[in-house]
N, C-alpha and C positions, 0 to 999 in steps of 0.2 A: 106385575109386569101383563101393560097390554097386548093381545095378538095383534098381529100385524094384517093389515087386509090384502087380499086381490087386486093388483095392479089393473084388472079388467073389469070386475064388475063391484068391488069392497067388501064380500063376503070372507072371513076370513082365512087365512091362507092355510092349505093342504102341506104338510113337511114332503110330500111324496111328490108334488107339483113346483113347489115354492120356486116363486113368488105369485104363483096362482093356487087358487081354490078347487080346482080340476082340471083334466085335460081337455077338456071344453074350452076353460077361458085359454091353457096355455096354447090351443089350438086357432082360437082368434087370431091371438096376439102373433100368432106366425104367420097367417094367413095378411095379415096386415103389413109386415116384410114383403111377403114375397107381392102383395098386389103393391108396394110401394106408399103406403099409406106412413109409413114411418123411413126416413134420411137419416143418415149420419152425413153432416155438413161436412164440405171440404172446400180449399179456398182453391178459387180458378187459378187456373197455370197460362201464363203467357204464351204466347209461339215461341216467342227467344227460348223459354226452358226445355221448349222439344231440341233433342240433336237431328240436324239435316236429316232428310232423306236419301240423299247421295254423298256421303261425306268425301270429300277430296281424296284420290288416291295417293298414296305415298308412294315416291321412288327411290 
């Protein structure tokens, strides 16, 4: 069975830091999320999908 590689540097993964090989690579990945290098795609919402700012008052 082949050992999986770190998703940052390609070295063998360490069980303690999986899927990374070290705390350093885990921190590099975290920094990429914080800096906006990674993003989760989302669908653009049209203005019609948002509720009105001032809904009509019910009497």
